[in-house]
TIRO-2110 file (N, C-alpha, C; in Angstrom, 1 decimal):
// TIRO-2110
-8.2, 72.5, 18.2, N, 1, A
-7.4, 71.5, 17.3, CA, 1, A
-6.3, 71.7, 17.8, C, 1, A
-5.5, 70.1, 17.4, N, 2, A
-4.2, 69.9, 18.1, CA, 2, A
-3.4, 69.3, 17.3, C, 2, A
-1.9, 69.9, 16.9, N, 3, A
-1.6, 68.7, 16.3, CA, 3, A
-1.0, 68.0, 16.9, C, 3, A
-0.2, 66.6, 16.5, N, 4, A
0.2, 65.5, 16.8, CA, 4, A
1.6, 65.7, 16.4, C, 4, A
2.4, 65.6, 17.5, N, 5, A
3.8, 65.5, 16.6, CA, 5, A
5.0, 64.5, 17.0, C, 5, A
5.4, 64.2, 16.5, N, 6, A
6.6, 62.5, 16.9, CA, 6, A
7.4, 63.7, 17.3, C, 6, A
7.7, 63.0, 18.4, N, 7, A
8.6, 63.0, 19.8, CA, 7, A
10.3, 62.0, 19.7, C, 7, A
10.8, 62.5, 20.1, N, 8, A
11.9, 62.0, 19.7, CA, 8, A
11.4, 60.2, 20.5, C, 8, A
10.6, 60.3, 21.7, N, 9, A
11.1, 59.3, 22.1, CA, 9, A
9.4, 58.2, 21.9, C, 9, A
9.4, 58.7, 20.1, N, 10, A
8.7, 57.6, 19.8, CA, 10, A
6.9, 57.8, 20.0, C, 10, A
6.8, 58.8, 21.1, N, 11, A
5.3, 59.0, 21.8, CA, 11, A
4.9, 60.1, 21.4, C, 11, A
3.4, 60.5, 20.6, N, 12, A
2.8, 61.8, 20.3, CA, 12, A
3.2, 62.4, 21.5, C, 12, A
3.1, 64.0, 20.8, N, 13, A
3.1, 64.8, 22.2, CA, 13, A
1.8, 66.3, 21.3, C, 13, A
1.6, 66.9, 21.8, N, 14, A
0.7, 67.4, 21.1, CA, 14, A
1.2, 69.4, 21.1, C, 14, A
0.9, 70.1, 20.1, N, 15, A
0.9, 71.2, 20.0, CA, 15, A
-0.2, 71.8, 19.5, C, 15, A
0.0, 72.8, 20.1, N, 16, A
-1.3, 73.7, 19.9, CA, 16, A
-0.9, 74.9, 18.3, C, 16, A
-1.4, 75.5, 18.0, N, 17, A
-1.5, 76.2, 16.4, CA, 17, A
-0.4, 77.5, 16.6, C, 17, A
-0.6, 77.6, 18.1, N, 18, A
0.7, 78.9, 18.1, CA, 18, A
2.3, 78.3, 18.0, C, 18, A
2.6, 77.2, 18.4, N, 19, A
3.8, 76.7, 18.3, CA, 19, A
4.6, 76.7, 17.1, C, 19, A
5.5, 76.4, 17.4, N, 20, A
6.9, 76.8, 16.3, CA, 20, A
6.7, 76.3, 14.9, C, 20, A
6.6, 77.5, 14.3, N, 21, A
6.1, 77.4, 12.9, CA, 21, A
7.3, 76.7, 12.3, C, 21, A
8.5, 76.6, 12.6, N, 22, A
10.3, 76.2, 11.8, CA, 22, A
9.5, 73.9, 11.9, C, 22, A
9.1, 73.9, 12.4, N, 23, A
8.6, 72.3, 12.1, CA, 23, A
8.3, 72.0, 10.9, C, 23, A
8.9, 70.7, 10.3, N, 24, A
8.5, 70.2, 8.7, CA, 24, A
7.1, 69.4, 9.0, C, 24, A
6.3, 69.2, 8.2, N, 25, A
5.1, 67.9, 8.2, CA, 25, A
5.3, 66.9, 8.5, C, 25, A
6.7, 66.2, 8.3, N, 26, A
6.9, 65.3, 8.3, CA, 26, A
7.3, 64.8, 9.9, C, 26, A
7.3, 65.6, 11.1, N, 27, A
7.4, 65.7, 12.2, CA, 27, A
6.1, 65.5, 12.4, C, 27, A
5.1, 66.1, 12.2, N, 28, A
3.8, 65.7, 12.6, CA, 28, A
2.9, 64.5, 12.0, C, 28, A
2.0, 64.0, 13.0, N, 29, A
1.5, 62.7, 13.2, CA, 29, A
0.3, 62.2, 13.0, C, 29, A
-0.3, 63.7, 13.2, N, 30, A
-1.9, 63.4, 13.5, CA, 30, A
-2.9, 64.7, 13.4, C, 30, A
-4.2, 64.6, 13.8, N, 31, A
-4.6, 66.0, 14.2, CA, 31, A
-5.6, 65.3, 15.6, C, 31, A
-5.6, 65.8, 16.7, N, 32, A
-6.1, 65.4, 17.6, CA, 32, A
-7.3, 66.6, 17.8, C, 32, A
-8.7, 66.1, 17.7, N, 33, A
-10.0, 67.1, 18.3, CA, 33, A
-10.5, 67.0, 19.7, C, 33, A
-10.8, 68.2, 20.0, N, 34, A
-11.6, 68.7, 20.9, CA, 34, A
-12.5, 69.2, 21.2, C, 34, A
-13.6, 69.0, 21.1, N, 35, A
-14.9, 69.3, 20.6, CA, 35, A
-16.1, 70.2, 21.6, C, 35, A
-17.2, 71.1, 21.7, N, 36, A
-18.1, 71.0, 22.5, CA, 36, A
-19.6, 70.5, 21.6, C, 36, A
-20.4, 70.2, 22.4, N, 37, A
-22.0, 70.6, 22.0, CA, 37, A
-22.9, 71.5, 22.8, C, 37, A
-21.7, 72.4, 23.7, N, 38, A
-22.7, 72.9, 24.5, CA, 38, A
-22.2, 74.1, 25.1, C, 38, A
-21.9, 75.4, 25.5, N, 39, A
-21.9, 76.6, 25.2, CA, 39, A
-21.3, 76.9, 26.1, C, 39, A
-20.4, 75.7, 27.4, N, 40, A
-19.5, 75.5, 28.2, CA, 40, A
-18.6, 75.3, 27.7, C, 40, A
-17.4, 75.7, 27.4, N, 41, A
-15.9, 75.3, 26.9, CA, 41, A
-15.2, 74.0, 28.1, C, 41, A
-15.9, 74.0, 29.0, N, 42, A
-15.5, 73.7, 30.5, CA, 42, A
-15.8, 72.1, 29.9, C, 42, A
-16.7, 71.8, 29.3, N, 43, A
-17.1, 70.3, 28.8, CA, 43, A
-16.6, 69.6, 27.6, C, 43, A
-15.1, 70.3, 27.1, N, 44, A
-15.0, 69.5, 25.7, CA, 44, A
-14.6, 68.6, 25.9, C, 44, A
-15.0, 67.5, 24.5, N, 45, A
-14.9, 66.5, 24.4, CA, 45, A
-14.2, 65.8, 23.5, C, 45, A
-13.1, 64.7, 23.6, N, 46, A
-12.6, 64.1, 22.4, CA, 46, A
-13.7, 63.2, 21.1, C, 46, A
-13.2, 62.9, 20.5, N, 47, A
-14.2, 62.2, 19.2, CA, 47, A
-14.2, 60.8, 19.7, C, 47, A
-13.8, 60.0, 20.3, N, 48, A
-14.1, 58.9, 21.2, CA, 48, A
-15.3, 58.8, 22.0, C, 48, A
-15.8, 60.0, 22.5, N, 49, A
-16.7, 60.4, 23.9, CA, 49, A
-17.8, 60.8, 23.0, C, 49, A
-17.4, 61.3, 21.3, N, 50, A
-18.6, 61.4, 20.6, CA, 50, A
-19.8, 60.3, 20.3, C, 50, A
-21.5, 60.7, 20.2, N, 51, A
-22.3, 59.9, 19.5, CA, 51, A
-22.0, 60.0, 17.9, C, 51, A
-22.4, 58.9, 17.2, N, 52, A
-22.4, 59.2, 16.1, CA, 52, A
-22.5, 60.1, 15.3, C, 52, A
-24.1, 60.5, 15.8, N, 53, A
-24.5, 62.1, 15.1, CA, 53, A
-23.2, 63.4, 15.2, C, 53, A
-23.0, 63.3, 16.5, N, 54, A
-21.6, 64.3, 17.3, CA, 54, A
-20.8, 64.2, 15.8, C, 54, A
-20.4, 63.0, 15.9, N, 55, A
-19.2, 62.6, 15.0, CA, 55, A
-19.5, 63.1, 13.3, C, 55, A
-20.5, 62.8, 13.2, N, 56, A
-20.9, 63.2, 11.4, CA, 56, A
-21.0, 64.5, 11.8, C, 56, A
-21.5, 65.6, 12.8, N, 57, A
-21.4, 66.9, 12.4, CA, 57, A
-19.8, 67.5, 12.4, C, 57, A
-18.9, 66.8, 12.9, N, 58, A
-17.8, 67.2, 13.2, CA, 58, A
-17.4, 67.3, 12.0, C, 58, A
-17.5, 66.1, 11.2, N, 59, A
-16.8, 66.0, 10.3, CA, 59, A
-17.2, 66.6, 9.0, C, 59, A
-18.2, 66.8, 8.7, N, 60, A
-18.9, 67.8, 7.6, CA, 60, A
-18.4, 69.2, 8.0, C, 60, A
-18.4, 69.7, 9.5, N, 61, A
-17.6, 71.0, 9.5, CA, 61, A
-16.5, 71.0, 8.9, C, 61, A
-15.7, 70.0, 10.0, N, 62, A
-14.0, 69.8, 9.4, CA, 62, A
-13.5, 69.8, 7.9, C, 62, A
-14.8, 69.2, 6.8, N, 63, A
-14.7, 69.1, 5.6, CA, 63, A
-15.0, 70.0, 5.1, C, 63, A
-16.0, 71.3, 5.5, N, 64, A
-16.0, 72.7, 4.8, CA, 64, A
-15.1, 73.3, 5.3, C, 64, A
-14.8, 73.5, 6.3, N, 65, A
-13.9, 74.2, 6.7, CA, 65, A
-12.0, 74.0, 6.2, C, 65, A
-12.0, 73.6, 5.9, N, 66, A
-10.6, 72.6, 5.6, CA, 66, A
-10.5, 74.0, 4.1, C, 66, A
-11.6, 73.8, 3.2, N, 67, A
-11.0, 74.2, 1.8, CA, 67, A
-11.9, 75.7, 1.7, C, 67, A
-11.5, 76.6, 2.8, N, 68, A
-11.9, 77.8, 2.7, CA, 68, A
-11.2, 78.5, 1.4, C, 68, A
-9.5, 78.4, 1.6, N, 69, A
-8.7, 78.9, 0.9, CA, 69, A
-8.9, 78.5, -0.5, C, 69, A
-9.5, 77.4, -1.1, N, 70, A
-9.6, 77.1, -2.5, CA, 70, A
-10.5, 76.0, -2.4, C, 70, A
-12.0, 76.4, -2.8, N, 71, A
-13.0, 75.6, -2.0, CA, 71, A
-13.3, 74.7, -3.6, C, 71, A
-13.2, 73.3, -3.3, N, 72, A
-14.1, 72.7, -4.6, CA, 72, A
-14.7, 72.5, -5.2, C, 72, A
-15.6, 72.4, -6.3, N, 73, A
-16.6, 72.8, -6.4, CA, 73, A
-17.5, 71.9, -6.6, C, 73, A
-17.5, 70.6, -6.2, N, 74, A
-17.9, 69.7, -6.2, CA, 74, A
-18.3, 68.7, -4.7, C, 74, A
-19.3, 68.4, -4.1, N, 75, A
-19.0, 67.4, -3.3, CA, 75, A
-20.5, 66.5, -3.5, C, 75, A
-20.2, 65.1, -3.2, N, 76, A
-21.0, 64.0, -3.1, CA, 76, A
-21.3, 63.8, -1.5, C, 76, A
-22.5, 63.8, -1.1, N, 77, A
-22.8, 63.3, -0.1, CA, 77, A
-23.4, 61.7, -0.4, C, 77, A
-23.3, 60.8, 0.4, N, 78, A
-24.4, 59.5, 0.4, CA, 78, A
-24.9, 59.8, 1.9, C, 78, A
-26.3, 59.7, 1.8, N, 79, A
-26.8, 59.5, 3.4, CA, 79, A
-26.0, 60.6, 4.5, C, 79, A
-25.5, 61.6, 4.4, N, 80, A
-24.5, 62.5, 5.5, CA, 80, A
-25.8, 62.3, 6.8, C, 80, A
-26.8, 62.8, 6.2, N, 81, A
-27.4, 63.0, 7.5, CA, 81, A
-28.1, 61.8, 8.5, C, 81, A
-27.4, 60.8, 7.9, N, 82, A
-28.0, 59.0, 8.9, CA, 82, A
-27.9, 58.9, 10.1, C, 82, A
-27.0, 59.1, 10.8, N, 83, A
-26.9, 59.1, 12.1, CA, 83, A
-27.4, 60.3, 12.6, C, 83, A
-27.9, 61.7, 12.1, N, 84, A
-28.1, 62.5, 12.8, CA, 84, A
-29.9, 62.8, 13.7, C, 84, A
-29.2, 63.3, 14.9, N, 85, A
-30.5, 63.6, 15.2, CA, 85, A
-31.4, 64.6, 14.2, C, 85, A
-32.5, 64.9, 14.4, N, 86, A
-33.3, 65.9, 13.9, CA, 86, A
-32.9, 67.1, 13.8, C, 86, A
-32.5, 68.1, 14.9, N, 87, A
-31.6, 69.1, 15.2, CA, 87, A
-30.7, 69.5, 14.0, C, 87, A
-29.7, 68.1, 14.8, N, 88, A
-28.6, 67.9, 13.7, CA, 88, A
-28.6, 68.1, 12.5, C, 88, A
-29.8, 67.4, 11.5, N, 89, A
-30.3, 67.5, 10.1, CA, 89, A
-30.5, 68.7, 9.9, C, 89, A
-30.9, 69.8, 10.8, N, 90, A
-31.3, 71.3, 10.1, CA, 90, A
-29.8, 71.8, 10.4, C, 90, A
-29.2, 71.3, 10.9, N, 91, A
-27.7, 72.5, 11.0, CA, 91, A
-26.6, 71.9, 9.9, C, 91, A
-27.2, 70.6, 9.7, N, 92, A
-26.2, 70.6, 8.7, CA, 92, A
-26.5, 70.5, 7.0, C, 92, A
-27.7, 70.6, 6.8, N, 93, A
-28.6, 71.3, 6.0, CA, 93, A
-28.8, 72.4, 6.2, C, 93, A
-28.4, 73.1, 6.8, N, 94, A
-27.6, 75.2, 6.7, CA, 94, A
-26.8, 75.3, 5.9, C, 94, A
-25.9, 74.3, 6.7, N, 95, A
-24.6, 74.4, 6.4, CA, 95, A
-23.7, 74.1, 4.9, C, 95, A
-24.8, 73.1, 4.3, N, 96, A
-24.7, 72.7, 3.3, CA, 96, A
-25.1, 73.4, 2.2, C, 96, A
-26.4, 74.2, 2.6, N, 97, A
-26.7, 75.4, 2.0, CA, 97, A
-26.1, 76.8, 1.5, C, 97, A
-25.1, 77.1, 3.0, N, 98, A
-24.6, 77.7, 3.1, CA, 98, A
-23.2, 77.6, 1.9, C, 98, A
-22.7, 76.6, 1.4, N, 99, A
-21.7, 76.1, 1.1, CA, 99, A
-22.1, 76.1, -0.9, C, 99, A
-23.7, 76.1, -0.7, N, 100, A
-23.8, 76.0, -2.3, CA, 100, A
-24.3, 77.4, -2.7, C, 100, A
-24.8, 78.7, -1.8, N, 101, A
-25.0, 79.7, -2.2, CA, 101, A
-24.2, 80.3, -2.8, C, 101, A
-24.7, 81.0, -3.8, N, 102, A
-24.0, 81.4, -5.1, CA, 102, A
-23.2, 83.0, -4.0, C, 102, A
-24.5, 83.6, -2.9, N, 103, A
-23.6, 84.7, -2.3, CA, 103, A
-22.6, 84.5, -1.6, C, 103, A
-21.9, 83.1, -1.3, N, 104, A
-21.0, 82.8, -1.0, CA, 104, A
-20.1, 83.2, -1.7, C, 104, A
-19.9, 83.4, -2.7, N, 105, A
-18.8, 83.9, -3.4, CA, 105, A
-18.1, 82.8, -4.1, C, 105, A
-17.8, 81.5, -3.8, N, 106, A
-17.7, 80.4, -4.9, CA, 106, A
-18.2, 79.0, -4.5, C, 106, A
-19.6, 79.2, -5.1, N, 107, A
-20.4, 78.3, -4.9, CA, 107, A
-20.4, 77.0, -5.3, C, 107, A
-20.6, 76.0, -4.4, N, 108, A
-20.0, 74.3, -4.9, CA, 108, A
-21.2, 73.9, -4.7, C, 108, A
-21.3, 72.9, -6.2, N, 109, A
-22.0, 72.1, -6.4, CA, 109, A
-22.4, 70.7, -5.1, C, 109, A
-23.6, 70.4, -5.0, N, 110, A
-23.3, 69.6, -3.7, CA, 110, A
-24.9, 68.5, -3.9, C, 110, A
-24.3, 67.6, -4.1, N, 111, A
-25.1, 66.6, -4.4, CA, 111, A
-25.7, 65.1, -3.4, C, 111, A
-26.6, 65.2, -2.4, N, 112, A
-26.7, 64.3, -1.5, CA, 112, A
-28.2, 63.1, -1.6, C, 112, A
-27.8, 62.3, -1.2, N, 113, A
-28.7, 61.5, -1.0, CA, 113, A
-29.1, 61.3, 0.1, C, 113, A
-30.5, 61.2, 0.4, N, 114, A
-31.0, 61.5, 1.8, CA, 114, A
-32.5, 60.7, 1.8, C, 114, A
-32.8, 60.6, 3.4, N, 115, A
-34.1, 59.7, 3.6, CA, 115, A
-35.2, 60.9, 4.6, C, 115, A
-34.5, 61.7, 4.8, N, 116, A
-35.2, 62.8, 5.5, CA, 116, A
-35.5, 64.0, 4.9, C, 116, A
-36.0, 64.3, 5.3, N, 117, A
-36.6, 65.6, 4.9, CA, 117, A
-35.5, 67.3, 4.8, C, 117, A
-34.7, 67.3, 5.9, N, 118, A
-34.4, 68.5, 5.7, CA, 118, A
-33.2, 68.6, 4.7, C, 118, A
-32.4, 67.9, 4.4, N, 119, A
-31.6, 68.1, 3.4, CA, 119, A
-32.7, 68.8, 2.1, C, 119, A
-33.4, 67.6, 2.0, N, 120, A
-34.4, 68.2, 0.7, CA, 120, A
-35.2, 69.6, 0.4, C, 120, A
-35.4, 70.4, 2.1, N, 121, A
-36.1, 71.7, 1.7, CA, 121, A
-35.0, 72.5, 1.6, C, 121, A
-33.8, 72.4, 1.3, N, 122, A
-32.8, 73.3, 1.4, CA, 122, A
-32.2, 73.2, -0.1, C, 122, A
-32.4, 72.0, -0.6, N, 123, A
-32.3, 71.9, -2.5, CA, 123, A
-33.1, 72.5, -3.2, C, 123, A
-32.5, 73.1, -4.5, N, 124, A
-32.8, 73.9, -5.2, CA, 124, A
-33.2, 72.3, -6.5, C, 124, A
-32.9, 71.8, -6.3, N, 125, A
-33.7, 70.6, -7.6, CA, 125, A
-34.0, 69.0, -6.7, C, 125, A
-34.5, 68.4, -7.1, N, 126, A
-34.7, 67.2, -6.4, CA, 126, A
-35.1, 65.9, -7.6, C, 126, A
-34.3, 64.7, -7.3, N, 127, A
-34.6, 63.7, -8.5, CA, 127, A
-34.9, 62.2, -6.9, C, 127, A
-35.8, 61.7, -8.1, N, 128, A
-35.9, 59.9, -7.4, CA, 128, A
-35.1, 59.2, -8.2, C, 128, A
-34.6, 58.1, -7.5, N, 129, A
-33.4, 57.5, -8.4, CA, 129, A
-34.2, 56.0, -7.6, C, 129, A
-34.5, 55.2, -8.5, N, 130, A
-35.7, 53.6, -8.2, CA, 130, A
-35.0, 52.8, -8.9, C, 130, A
-35.5, 51.8, -8.5, N, 131, A
-35.0, 50.3, -9.1, CA, 131, A
-36.3, 49.5, -9.6, C, 131, A
-35.8, 49.1, -10.5, N, 132, A
-37.0, 48.4, -10.9, CA, 132, A
-37.3, 47.0, -12.3, C, 132, A
-37.1, 45.8, -11.7, N, 133, A
-36.5, 44.6, -12.2, CA, 133, A
-35.2, 45.0, -12.8, C, 133, A
-34.3, 45.6, -11.2, N, 134, A
-33.0, 45.3, -12.1, CA, 134, A
-32.4, 46.5, -12.6, C, 134, A
-33.4, 47.6, -12.8, N, 135, A
-33.0, 48.1, -14.0, CA, 135, A
-33.1, 49.4, -13.0, C, 135, A
-32.3, 50.8, -13.1, N, 136, A
-32.4, 51.9, -12.1, CA, 136, A
-33.0, 53.0, -12.6, C, 136, A
-33.6, 53.9, -12.5, N, 137, A
-34.5, 54.9, -13.0, CA, 137, A
-34.2, 56.3, -12.8, C, 137, A
-34.1, 56.9, -13.2, N, 138, A
-33.7, 58.9, -12.3, CA, 138, A
-35.0, 59.3, -13.1, C, 138, A
-35.8, 60.0, -12.2, N, 139, A
-37.2, 61.4, -12.5, CA, 139, A
-36.7, 62.6, -11.6, C, 139, A
-36.8, 63.4, -12.7, N, 140, A
-37.1, 64.6, -11.9, CA, 140, A
-38.3, 65.0, -11.0, C, 140, A
-38.1, 65.8, -9.8, N, 141, A
-39.3, 65.3, -9.1, CA, 141, A
-39.8, 67.1, -9.0, C, 141, A
-40.9, 67.4, -9.3, N, 142, A
-41.0, 69.3, -9.7, CA, 142, A
-42.0, 69.3, -8.0, C, 142, A
-41.7, 70.3, -7.6, N, 143, A
-42.6, 70.5, -6.7, CA, 143, A
-42.3, 70.7, -4.8, C, 143, A
-40.9, 70.6, -4.8, N, 144, A
-40.1, 70.7, -3.6, CA, 144, A
-40.5, 69.1, -3.0, C, 144, A
-39.8, 68.7, -1.6, N, 145, A
-39.3, 67.9, -1.1, CA, 145, A
-40.7, 67.1, -0.6, C, 145, A
-41.9, 67.4, -0.3, N, 146, A
-42.9, 66.9, 0.2, CA, 146, A
-43.1, 65.4, -0.8, C, 146, A
-42.8, 65.3, -2.0, N, 147, A
-42.9, 64.7, -2.7, CA, 147, A
-41.7, 63.5, -3.1, C, 147, A
-40.9, 63.4, -2.3, N, 148, A
-40.1, 62.7, -2.1, CA, 148, A
-40.1, 61.8, -1.0, C, 148, A
-40.4, 62.1, 0.0, N, 149, A
-40.2, 60.9, 0.9, CA, 149, A
-41.7, 60.3, 1.2, C, 149, A
END
């Protein structure tokens, strides 16, 4: 991750995490990310080079990494896994499960909507929301995710 700093020529320049700490937050204009989905660090990619699913994985990882010092008690995701391939859906499901795990110190409540089984498999409660004659209904589903999809 690199901080983008406003330079005197109005062009953005990049700082790494180890640069001067005397900079004020007004001098920064954003953050640049380079990520890799392979073991080779030589294949670093910028965000515009990533697929929709890879961008989702990066966004979820950042979302869960930023509040490590003071984690919010609640997350609400609407089809967070919609653009993901199966292996990434499983990885995101494991990440969601780790955030909600009571053994993590400060577990968060996580509510997800999904049409895929991977997130359902790590959930401890399941609900079906349906619409019939312009009226919504919510039902508790017992027995796990096989009854949801």
